[in-house]
Backbone as JSON, one array per atom type, in Angstrom:
{
  "sequence": "MTPSIRKIQFGIVDRRQMYRLFDRHAQRPNRWQEDGSALYTGEWFEIARSEHDHMLEMLPPLWMRGEMFAMREFLTGSVTGVFYALRINGVTRFFHGYCDLSDPHSPEMMRAAIIERESHPVKAMTRKERIEHIWSATHDDYRGYAGEAFDPAVRGKRTILVYRPQNGTVLKLLEELTEEEISAKLPVQLRFLPLREAA",
  "N": [[-0.19, 21.12, 12.66], [0.97, 18.72, 10.37], [-0.8, 17.41, 7.67], [-1.4, 13.9, 7.15], [0.08, 11.74, 4.67], [-1.9, 9.89, 2.57], [-3.44, 7.02, 1.17], [-6.41, 6.98, -0.64], [-8.13, 5.5, -2.17], [-8.52, 2.28, -3.55], [-7.24, 0.38, -6.26], [-7.22, 1.11, -9.82], [-8.52, 4.08, -10.91], [-11.23, 5.15, -13.04], [-12.06, 7.8, -15.41], [-14.45, 9.1, -14.62], [-14.59, 8.36, -11.89], [-12.2, 9.52, -11.05], [-12.66, 12.32, -11.32], [-14.67, 12.55, -9.43], [-13.32, 11.87, -7.09], [-11.57, 14.0, -6.92], [-12.9, 15.98, -5.54], [-13.9, 14.92, -3.02], [-14.79, 15.81, -0.62], [-16.9, 17.5, -0.92], [-19.41, 17.84, 0.28], [-18.99, 18.82, 2.79], [-19.64, 20.55, 5.89], [-19.98, 24.13, 6.09], [-18.49, 24.7, 3.8], [-17.84, 26.9, 2.14], [-17.02, 28.78, 3.9], [-14.85, 27.94, 5.38], [-11.37, 27.04, 5.23], [-10.4, 24.31, 3.38], [-7.97, 23.04, 3.18], [-6.49, 21.25, 4.88], [-8.05, 18.96, 4.78], [-7.7, 17.93, 2.21], [-4.92, 17.9, 1.59], [-2.31, 15.66, 1.1], [-3.83, 13.48, 0.26], [-4.06, 10.71, -1.97], [-4.33, 8.73, -5.01], [-4.51, 6.04, -7.41], [-4.37, 6.31, -10.96], [-5.25, 5.73, -14.43], [-3.08, 5.63, -17.33], [-4.27, 7.04, -19.44], [-5.9, 8.89, -18.12], [-3.99, 10.39, -16.76], [-2.59, 11.52, -18.95], [-4.69, 12.93, -20.14], [-5.18, 14.93, -18.2], [-2.77, 16.3, -18.33], [-2.94, 17.42, -20.84], [-5.04, 19.2, -20.61], [-4.65, 21.86, -19.48], [-1.87, 24.14, -19.58], [0.68, 22.98, -17.46], [1.39, 24.07, -14.08], [3.99, 23.63, -13.27], [6.56, 21.36, -14.41], [8.41, 18.55, -13.46], [10.56, 16.27, -14.2], [9.2, 13.26, -13.61], [6.76, 14.23, -12.77], [3.98, 16.58, -12.65], [2.36, 19.71, -11.89], [-0.95, 20.91, -11.37], [-2.25, 23.91, -12.75], [-4.41, 25.28, -11.72], [-5.54, 25.95, -8.47], [-6.9, 24.01, -5.83], [-7.7, 24.74, -3.23], [-6.58, 27.37, -1.21], [-3.13, 26.99, -1.05], [-3.08, 24.48, -2.14], [-2.84, 22.05, -4.61], [-3.42, 19.75, -7.37], [-1.11, 17.18, -8.04], [0.41, 15.28, -10.5], [1.71, 12.06, -11.18], [4.07, 9.94, -12.83], [5.28, 7.03, -12.21], [7.88, 4.68, -11.84], [7.54, 1.6, -10.56], [8.56, -1.3, -9.07], [9.41, -2.17, -11.62], [7.37, -1.45, -13.33], [5.58, 1.12, -14.98], [3.48, 3.34, -13.4], [0.59, 5.4, -12.65], [-0.39, 8.31, -10.86], [-2.38, 10.49, -8.78], [-2.07, 13.19, -6.53], [-2.79, 15.36, -3.76], [-1.04, 18.2, -3.02], [0.4, 20.56, -0.79], [1.63, 23.4, -1.84], [2.84, 25.42, -0.45], [4.74, 24.32, 1.03], [7.71, 23.58, -0.29], [8.79, 21.04, -0.5], [6.74, 19.27, -0.53], [5.65, 17.9, -2.96], [7.75, 16.06, -3.5], [7.84, 14.6, -1.12], [5.33, 13.39, -1.23], [5.68, 11.83, -3.54], [7.72, 10.04, -2.64], [6.32, 8.75, -0.57], [4.24, 7.46, -1.97], [5.7, 5.67, -3.59], [6.95, 4.14, -1.6], [4.7, 3.0, -0.32], [3.5, 1.53, -2.41], [5.4, -0.3, -3.15], [5.44, -2.63, -1.69], [5.45, -6.14, -1.69], [3.32, -7.77, -0.87], [-0.13, -7.54, -1.0], [-2.04, -5.51, 1.05], [-4.09, -3.83, 3.5], [-4.41, -1.04, 5.68], [-6.44, -0.34, 8.59], [-7.26, 2.32, 8.5], [-6.91, 2.89, 5.76], [-8.85, 1.19, 4.71], [-11.17, 2.39, 5.68], [-10.98, 4.91, 4.44], [-11.18, 4.13, 1.76], [-13.8, 3.15, 1.73], [-15.23, 5.53, 2.28], [-14.54, 7.0, -0.03], [-15.68, 5.43, -2.05], [-18.4, 5.36, -1.53], [-21.63, 6.49, -2.4], [-22.74, 9.91, -2.54], [-25.31, 10.21, -1.46], [-25.42, 8.43, 0.6], [-23.61, 9.05, 2.52], [-22.23, 11.5, 4.77], [-22.12, 14.25, 7.04], [-21.86, 14.58, 10.57], [-24.6, 15.98, 12.19], [-27.09, 17.99, 13.83], [-28.4, 15.92, 15.22], [-26.45, 14.52, 16.47], [-24.08, 14.25, 19.19], [-22.67, 17.32, 20.38], [-19.85, 17.26, 20.47], [-19.0, 15.64, 18.38], [-20.02, 16.66, 16.06], [-19.89, 17.49, 12.64], [-18.08, 15.54, 11.96], [-17.34, 12.77, 9.76], [-19.99, 10.74, 8.47], [-21.79, 7.68, 7.82], [-24.19, 5.59, 6.17], [-25.27, 2.56, 7.58], [-26.29, -0.88, 7.6], [-28.11, -2.57, 10.03], [-29.09, -5.63, 11.25], [-30.85, -5.8, 13.48], [-32.05, -3.24, 13.77], [-32.35, -2.02, 11.28], [-31.44, 0.43, 8.74], [-29.02, 2.73, 9.75], [-27.48, 5.84, 10.69], [-24.06, 6.32, 11.11], [-20.98, 7.21, 12.74], [-18.19, 7.39, 10.64], [-15.6, 6.71, 11.51], [-16.17, 4.98, 13.57], [-16.94, 2.53, 12.6], [-17.41, -0.97, 12.8], [-15.28, -3.91, 12.5], [-16.72, -5.86, 11.16], [-18.7, -4.32, 9.85], [-17.07, -2.76, 8.22], [-15.97, -4.76, 6.56], [-18.31, -5.62, 5.26], [-18.87, -3.41, 3.68], [-16.75, -3.14, 1.95], [-15.56, -3.85, -1.41], [-15.66, -7.17, -2.82], [-13.1, -8.04, -3.77], [-11.36, -6.68, -2.14], [-12.07, -7.27, 0.39], [-10.95, -9.47, 1.75], [-8.28, -8.97, 2.02], [-5.21, -9.0, 3.83], [-4.83, -7.37, 7.05], [-2.91, -4.55, 7.21], [-0.2, -3.41, 9.11], [-0.05, -0.15, 10.43], [2.33, 2.25, 9.37]],
  "CA": [[0.01, 19.71, 12.38], [1.05, 18.41, 8.95], [-1.69, 16.3, 7.32], [-0.7, 12.69, 6.74], [-0.04, 11.32, 3.28], [-2.73, 8.71, 2.69], [-4.11, 6.44, 0.0], [-7.84, 7.11, -0.36], [-8.92, 4.62, -3.04], [-7.73, 1.15, -4.05], [-7.5, 0.09, -7.66], [-6.99, 2.19, -10.78], [-9.82, 4.68, -11.13], [-11.53, 5.66, -14.38], [-12.17, 9.26, -15.45], [-15.58, 9.52, -13.79], [-14.18, 8.22, -10.49], [-11.14, 10.49, -10.79], [-13.26, 13.63, -11.08], [-15.41, 12.48, -8.17], [-12.34, 11.88, -6.0], [-10.95, 15.32, -6.83], [-13.59, 16.78, -4.52], [-14.69, 13.98, -2.23], [-15.27, 16.49, 0.59], [-17.79, 18.57, -1.4], [-20.58, 18.01, 1.14], [-18.6, 19.21, 4.15], [-20.31, 21.75, 6.41], [-19.24, 25.39, 5.99], [-17.52, 24.57, 2.7], [-17.42, 28.17, 1.57], [-16.53, 29.66, 4.96], [-13.63, 27.41, 6.0], [-10.32, 26.55, 4.34], [-10.39, 22.85, 3.4], [-6.63, 22.55, 2.82], [-6.08, 20.1, 5.68], [-8.81, 17.79, 4.36], [-7.21, 17.42, 0.93], [-3.47, 17.74, 1.52], [-1.82, 14.32, 1.39], [-4.65, 12.42, -0.32], [-3.6, 10.25, -3.29], [-4.93, 7.53, -5.57], [-3.93, 5.61, -8.69], [-5.16, 6.55, -12.17], [-4.72, 5.1, -15.65], [-2.25, 6.52, -18.16], [-5.13, 7.92, -20.24], [-6.34, 9.99, -17.26], [-2.78, 11.21, -16.55], [-2.34, 12.28, -20.19], [-5.83, 13.84, -20.28], [-4.97, 16.08, -17.32], [-1.62, 17.03, -18.83], [-3.34, 18.14, -22.04], [-6.13, 20.15, -20.33], [-4.11, 23.21, -19.31], [-0.43, 24.08, -19.35], [0.92, 22.76, -16.03], [2.06, 25.11, -13.3], [5.39, 23.24, -13.48], [6.86, 19.95, -14.69], [9.7, 18.13, -12.94], [10.79, 14.85, -14.47], [8.06, 12.35, -13.66], [5.57, 14.82, -12.16], [3.57, 17.94, -13.01], [1.34, 20.27, -11.0], [-2.05, 21.64, -12.01], [-2.18, 25.37, -12.64], [-5.52, 25.74, -10.89], [-5.46, 25.47, -7.1], [-8.16, 23.55, -5.27], [-7.98, 25.6, -2.09], [-5.34, 27.92, -0.67], [-1.94, 26.64, -1.84], [-3.19, 23.05, -2.44], [-3.19, 21.71, -5.99], [-3.17, 18.37, -7.76], [0.16, 16.85, -8.67], [0.28, 14.0, -11.2], [2.98, 11.33, -11.18], [4.29, 8.73, -13.63], [6.35, 6.44, -11.38], [8.28, 3.29, -12.11], [7.51, 0.85, -9.3], [8.75, -2.74, -9.33], [9.59, -2.42, -13.04], [6.16, -1.09, -14.09], [5.22, 2.54, -14.86], [2.12, 3.53, -12.91], [0.22, 6.81, -12.67], [-1.04, 8.69, -9.62], [-2.72, 11.88, -8.49], [-2.05, 13.51, -5.11], [-2.94, 16.77, -3.41], [0.13, 18.72, -2.32], [0.37, 21.95, -0.37], [2.85, 23.96, -2.42], [3.51, 26.35, 0.46], [5.92, 23.54, 1.41], [8.3, 23.19, -1.57], [9.15, 19.62, -0.49], [5.52, 18.48, -0.52], [5.54, 16.94, -4.06], [8.74, 14.99, -3.35], [7.41, 13.74, -0.01], [4.23, 12.59, -1.76], [6.29, 10.85, -4.44], [8.4, 9.02, -1.82], [5.31, 7.99, 0.16], [3.55, 6.58, -2.92], [6.62, 4.59, -3.96], [7.13, 3.26, -0.43], [3.45, 2.26, -0.08], [3.17, 0.63, -3.51], [6.5, -1.24, -3.41], [5.29, -3.85, -0.9], [5.04, -7.28, -2.54], [2.07, -8.36, -0.4], [-1.24, -6.59, -0.97], [-2.68, -5.42, 2.36], [-4.67, -2.51, 3.77], [-4.58, -0.68, 7.08], [-7.83, -0.01, 8.94], [-7.52, 3.68, 8.01], [-7.07, 2.79, 4.3], [-10.16, 0.57, 4.46], [-12.19, 3.41, 5.94], [-10.88, 5.93, 3.39], [-11.72, 3.55, 0.53], [-15.26, 3.13, 1.88], [-15.71, 6.91, 2.11], [-14.37, 7.38, -1.44], [-16.53, 4.63, -2.93], [-19.81, 5.48, -1.17], [-22.36, 7.57, -3.07], [-23.02, 11.06, -1.68], [-26.6, 10.06, -0.78], [-25.29, 7.49, 1.73], [-22.56, 9.52, 3.43], [-22.42, 12.91, 5.09], [-21.4, 14.79, 8.2], [-22.69, 14.58, 11.77], [-25.31, 17.25, 12.39], [-27.77, 18.28, 15.1], [-28.82, 14.7, 15.92], [-25.27, 13.96, 17.14], [-23.49, 14.99, 20.3], [-21.89, 18.46, 19.87], [-18.41, 16.94, 20.37], [-18.68, 14.93, 17.13], [-20.65, 17.31, 14.9], [-18.94, 17.8, 11.57], [-17.31, 14.34, 11.59], [-17.94, 12.03, 8.65], [-20.96, 9.7, 8.8], [-22.14, 6.78, 6.71], [-25.32, 4.71, 6.48], [-24.97, 1.12, 7.71], [-27.47, -1.72, 7.87], [-28.03, -3.43, 11.2], [-30.26, -6.52, 11.21], [-31.8, -5.58, 14.57], [-32.82, -1.99, 13.67], [-32.35, -1.47, 9.92], [-30.4, 1.36, 8.31], [-28.75, 3.81, 10.71], [-26.35, 6.71, 10.41], [-23.0, 6.04, 12.09], [-19.71, 7.87, 12.47], [-17.31, 6.57, 9.81], [-14.46, 6.22, 12.31], [-16.63, 4.0, 14.54], [-17.37, 1.29, 11.95], [-16.81, -2.2, 13.32], [-14.61, -4.68, 11.45], [-17.77, -6.52, 10.38], [-19.31, -3.3, 8.99], [-16.07, -2.43, 7.21], [-15.91, -5.88, 5.62], [-19.54, -5.63, 4.46], [-18.88, -2.28, 2.76], [-15.66, -3.25, 0.97], [-15.82, -4.78, -2.51], [-15.19, -8.52, -2.55], [-11.68, -8.2, -4.04], [-10.6, -6.05, -1.06], [-12.62, -7.71, 1.68], [-10.15, -10.48, 2.44], [-6.87, -8.63, 2.09], [-4.76, -8.95, 5.23], [-4.74, -6.05, 7.67], [-1.53, -4.08, 7.22], [0.13, -2.56, 10.25], [0.25, 1.22, 10.05], [3.75, 2.55, 9.49]],
  "C": [[0.01, 19.48, 10.87], [0.11, 17.25, 8.64], [-0.9, 15.1, 6.84], [-0.89, 12.44, 5.25], [-0.77, 9.98, 3.3], [-3.38, 8.31, 1.37], [-5.61, 6.43, 0.29], [-8.73, 6.21, -1.23], [-8.01, 3.51, -3.53], [-8.18, 0.81, -5.46], [-7.23, 1.31, -8.52], [-8.35, 2.77, -11.14], [-9.99, 5.14, -12.57], [-11.76, 7.17, -14.3], [-13.31, 9.78, -14.57], [-15.21, 9.46, -12.31], [-13.13, 9.25, -10.13], [-11.74, 11.85, -10.48], [-14.05, 13.65, -9.77], [-14.46, 12.55, -6.98], [-11.64, 13.23, -5.85], [-11.6, 16.16, -5.73], [-14.49, 15.88, -3.68], [-15.19, 14.58, -0.93], [-16.26, 17.61, 0.24], [-18.96, 18.84, -0.47], [-20.24, 18.54, 2.53], [-19.34, 20.47, 4.61], [-19.4, 22.98, 6.26], [-18.19, 25.37, 4.89], [-16.98, 25.91, 2.23], [-16.88, 29.13, 2.63], [-15.18, 29.22, 5.52], [-12.65, 26.91, 4.94], [-10.24, 25.03, 4.48], [-9.03, 22.25, 3.13], [-6.24, 21.29, 3.57], [-6.82, 18.82, 5.29], [-8.19, 17.12, 3.14], [-5.73, 17.09, 0.92], [-3.07, 16.33, 1.95], [-2.64, 13.19, 0.81], [-4.09, 12.01, -1.69], [-4.32, 8.97, -3.68], [-4.31, 7.25, -6.93], [-4.91, 5.85, -9.83], [-4.54, 5.79, -13.34], [-3.89, 6.12, -16.43], [-3.12, 7.51, -18.94], [-5.62, 9.11, -19.42], [-5.17, 10.94, -16.97], [-2.55, 12.11, -17.77], [-3.45, 13.3, -20.44], [-5.61, 15.09, -19.44], [-3.79, 16.92, -17.78], [-2.0, 17.9, -20.03], [-4.4, 19.22, -21.79], [-5.66, 21.6, -20.29], [-2.59, 23.1, -19.24], [-0.19, 23.9, -17.84], [1.55, 23.99, -15.37], [3.57, 24.91, -13.38], [5.46, 21.76, -13.8], [8.25, 19.67, -14.17], [9.85, 16.64, -13.17], [9.5, 14.08, -14.6], [6.8, 12.92, -13.0], [5.25, 16.2, -12.74], [2.46, 18.38, -12.08], [0.29, 21.01, -11.81], [-1.91, 23.13, -11.75], [-3.27, 25.91, -11.72], [-5.42, 25.11, -9.5], [-6.84, 25.09, -6.6], [-8.6, 24.47, -4.14], [-6.65, 26.09, -1.53], [-4.16, 27.64, -1.58], [-1.91, 25.16, -2.2], [-3.6, 22.86, -3.89], [-2.88, 20.24, -6.26], [-1.82, 18.23, -8.43], [0.0, 15.45, -9.25], [1.66, 13.38, -11.36], [2.94, 10.18, -12.17], [5.51, 8.07, -12.99], [6.62, 5.0, -11.76], [8.41, 2.58, -10.78], [7.57, -0.64, -9.63], [8.76, -3.05, -10.83], [8.41, -2.04, -13.91], [5.89, 0.41, -13.89], [3.75, 2.64, -14.5], [1.87, 5.02, -12.72], [-0.64, 7.14, -11.45], [-1.41, 10.17, -9.61], [-2.65, 12.06, -6.97], [-2.24, 14.99, -4.91], [-1.76, 17.2, -2.55], [-0.07, 20.18, -1.96], [1.68, 22.58, -0.8], [3.47, 25.07, -1.6], [4.73, 25.66, 1.07], [6.55, 23.04, 0.1], [8.7, 21.72, -1.65], [7.94, 18.7, -0.59], [5.41, 17.5, -1.7], [6.53, 15.78, -3.96], [8.38, 14.04, -2.21], [6.27, 12.84, -0.44], [4.76, 11.49, -2.65], [6.92, 9.7, -3.65], [7.39, 8.15, -1.09], [4.56, 7.02, -0.75], [4.45, 5.39, -3.27], [6.79, 3.61, -2.8], [5.89, 2.4, -0.22], [3.2, 1.21, -1.16], [4.26, -0.39, -3.82], [6.38, -2.53, -2.63], [4.8, -5.0, -1.78], [3.7, -7.88, -2.14], [0.99, -7.28, -0.35], [-1.9, -6.66, 0.4], [-3.2, -4.01, 2.53], [-4.69, -2.26, 5.27], [-6.06, -0.4, 7.34], [-8.17, 1.37, 8.37], [-7.71, 3.67, 6.49], [-8.41, 2.17, 3.94], [-11.27, 1.61, 4.62], [-12.17, 4.49, 4.85], [-11.45, 5.4, 2.07], [-13.25, 3.53, 0.59], [-15.84, 4.52, 1.67], [-15.65, 7.32, 0.63], [-15.38, 6.69, -2.33], [-18.03, 4.79, -2.66], [-20.45, 6.69, -1.86], [-22.7, 8.67, -2.06], [-24.33, 10.91, -0.9], [-26.5, 9.19, 0.47], [-24.15, 7.85, 2.68], [-22.79, 11.01, 3.68], [-21.59, 13.3, 6.29], [-22.36, 14.88, 9.37], [-23.29, 15.96, 11.99], [-25.94, 17.33, 13.77], [-28.15, 17.03, 15.89], [-27.67, 14.07, 16.71], [-24.83, 14.85, 18.3], [-22.63, 16.14, 19.76], [-20.4, 18.17, 19.68], [-18.03, 16.28, 19.05], [-19.31, 15.57, 15.89], [-19.58, 17.73, 13.89], [-18.09, 16.62, 11.17], [-18.07, 13.58, 10.51], [-18.87, 10.92, 9.16], [-21.26, 8.87, 7.56], [-23.33, 5.94, 7.13], [-24.85, 3.27, 6.54], [-26.27, 0.38, 7.99], [-27.18, -2.59, 9.07], [-29.27, -4.32, 11.21], [-31.3, -6.22, 12.28], [-32.61, -4.29, 14.43], [-32.72, -1.31, 12.31], [-31.2, -0.53, 9.64], [-30.26, 2.49, 9.31], [-27.54, 4.6, 10.25], [-25.32, 6.52, 11.51], [-21.75, 6.84, 11.73], [-18.8, 6.91, 11.71], [-16.2, 5.94, 10.64], [-14.86, 5.15, 13.31], [-17.15, 2.71, 13.9], [-16.67, 0.1, 12.6], [-16.11, -2.93, 12.17], [-15.63, -5.39, 10.56], [-18.43, -5.54, 9.4], [-18.34, -2.87, 7.88], [-16.02, -3.5, 6.14], [-17.13, -5.89, 4.7], [-19.55, -4.52, 3.42], [-17.76, -2.32, 1.73], [-16.07, -4.14, -0.19], [-15.14, -6.12, -2.23], [-13.68, -8.66, -2.73], [-10.8, -7.57, -2.96], [-10.96, -6.6, 0.31], [-11.68, -8.63, 2.46], [-8.66, -10.2, 2.41], [-6.44, -8.59, 3.55], [-4.7, -7.51, 5.73], [-3.27, -5.68, 7.78], [-1.31, -3.2, 8.42], [0.46, -1.17, 9.75], [1.72, 1.51, 10.29], [3.96, 3.61, 10.57]]
}
């Protein structure tokens, strides 16, 4: 199965956030025993021009093609970061995405998906985008992976701490957050965006 191309953070991230998002799955179980390519491939987010230029100056790129370049160092397997400078609705914007270079079309597919997603005139988020933003923005101390306390069928899935008035703070599967819990965890500027239908 080909991993989906997905936006994992809303807004333009600063350098500290960018480095944190580069490895947002660092706490996953069996990190050193299992290939994490499927977790990363297809993830993308927006960065500032200064972060784009900083990454370009760090090391000679693996390759440059017009408005994109690939990092020389691979994250895992054949997955590496690709940086984009894209003109969308008359404005040049900058992005980072993880592409699996075993598929030579991966960087172009990522480029097309980013342009298609960001060209919509109305700001909106899908449920999946809301959940991914929450995972990206939550501190490592308040998120993790289902362990022994969970049913064996869901062990290894992402979890997050939520507050429930009736029983306090509890650990819950990220994918099972209610709309109310999602809204409470989103920043105010994203909380009231309309729900976008998944393409």
